[in-house]
N, C-alpha and C positions, 0 to 999 in steps of 0.2 A: 810246260813239259817238253822235252825233246823227242826226237824221232824214236828213241828206244822205248819210251812210254807208249807211243802209238803202236809200235811193233808188239809190245807185250799185250796191249789190249786186243789186237788182232789175233795173236796166238791164243790167248785165253778164250776169246770168242769162238775160235775154231775148235778148241778142246771141248767147250760146252756143246757145240753143235754135234760133235762126234760121239759124245757119250750117250748111252741109252738110259742112263739113270734119270729119275724124276727130279731128285734133289742133288745139287752139286755146289760146292764152295771151292774156289780156287784162289790162291794168293801167290804173287810173285814179287820179288824185289829186283829193281834194276841196278845197274852198276853206279848210277848217279843218285842212289838213295831214295828213289821213288818206289812206293808200294802200289801195286795194281791188284785189285781184287775183283772177282767175278762170282756172281751168285745166280743159280738157276733153280726155279721152282716151276715145273711143268713147262709152259711156254713163256713164262716171265723170265726176264734177264735184268740183272742190275750190275753195273760196273762202277767201281770206285777207284779213283787215283788219289794218292795221299803222299805228300812230301813229309817224311818224318825220319830224319837221319838216324836217330837213336832208338826208334821204335822196334819192338820185337814182333814176331808173328802173332803172339797172343794179343798184343796191343792193337794190331791191325784188325784181328778178328773181333775184338771187343768194339772197336769203332764201327765196323760193319754191322754188328748186332744192334748197337745204339741207333745207327742210321735207319735200319729196318724198323725198329720199334717206334721211333719218333715220326717217321714219314711214310712208312709202308706197312702199318699195323694190319696184320692178317693177310697181306698179299703173298708172303713167303711162309707157307704153312709148316715148315720144318723148324720154326723158331719156337 
C-alpha cells in the first residue's frame, strides 16, 4: 500500500479517538482502490486494509464482519 493508505489509516484512527461513541465502524476508499476500515468497541480497535478494485461498501462491511467473526469472536460486542 502507498502513502495514501497510511494517511487514511491515521485519519480513521483520529476519528475513532475523537468520537464519544462506544461502538463505531468507519470505512474509506482511496483513489488507488484500497479500502480502509476501522472498528471501535470500547477501548478495542481493529483496522483493515483491503485492495478490492470492484468491491462495494457492502462487500467491505461483510469482509469486516467475517474477519471479526472468525478471529475476534466476542471481542466486538456490537456484532
